VOMARDREN-211467 format. One record per residue (C-alpha): x, y, z. Coordinates in steps of 0.1 Angstrom, whole numbers, plus 5000, padded with zeros to 4 digits. Each point is the difference from the previous one (the first is absolute). Layout:
N
XYZ...
END
This chain:
120
071369453530502450295000499850184966502550274990498750234972502650194982498450284980500350354985497050225010500050184966499749674981496449934990500749624999501350025035496950195012497749744984501949725017499950185034496250054995499549634992501949905032498050245021496749884985500949645008500950105036503649884995502450155025503350124986503150215007500150294976503650074988500850294977502249844974502050314992500550125036500749655013501049784971500649635007503649905006502049774977499449715024496250075000499950024962501949684997497649835023497050144981501449864967500649665016496649995017498150114969501649754976500050284974502950104979501950305012499150214970496350005011501050215030501150304978497750294994500649994962497650294993501750235026501950314991503149895022500149674981500250184967502450265013502549735010499649824967499349675019498249844971503349954982502149945031498049735018500949724976503750035009499550045038500349735026497149945024501950165028500650314979496350024991499149975037502450285008498550234973496449925013501150085036501650334989496750174993496449915010498750154967501849724981497849735016496749904985497350085025498249945021501849715016498049815027502049755021499149755026502049725016498949764972499150214970500950304978497950194975501350284977497850244982496249975005497649764983496849945020500049634993503649975011499250185033496949785005502249694997502950135021498350205027496249955002500349635009502450045028
END
């Protein structure tokens, strides 16, 4: 299984997720979400693969999200516009994002990681 792990090193949730992956001997490609944010195409595939609504991919507690006033703007945006906004800045994406060929997890909940990654 090839696992891409999009993270931000200063994010405590990302560090917990990374530690969990390491403790479970799961190999992954570490990708700095701000220096190398996923492309529009990658984000679209994450959304499709995850089965989650696009709004779940926004880092709603982030400073950039508030600065851009996205809370009020998302309702009137198309999915394509939302993907474009997400791809414009890695800080807008909820993190960490772990992606394999078959699965996507956003954020870090131990039970979610157990289900998605430990049993592979």
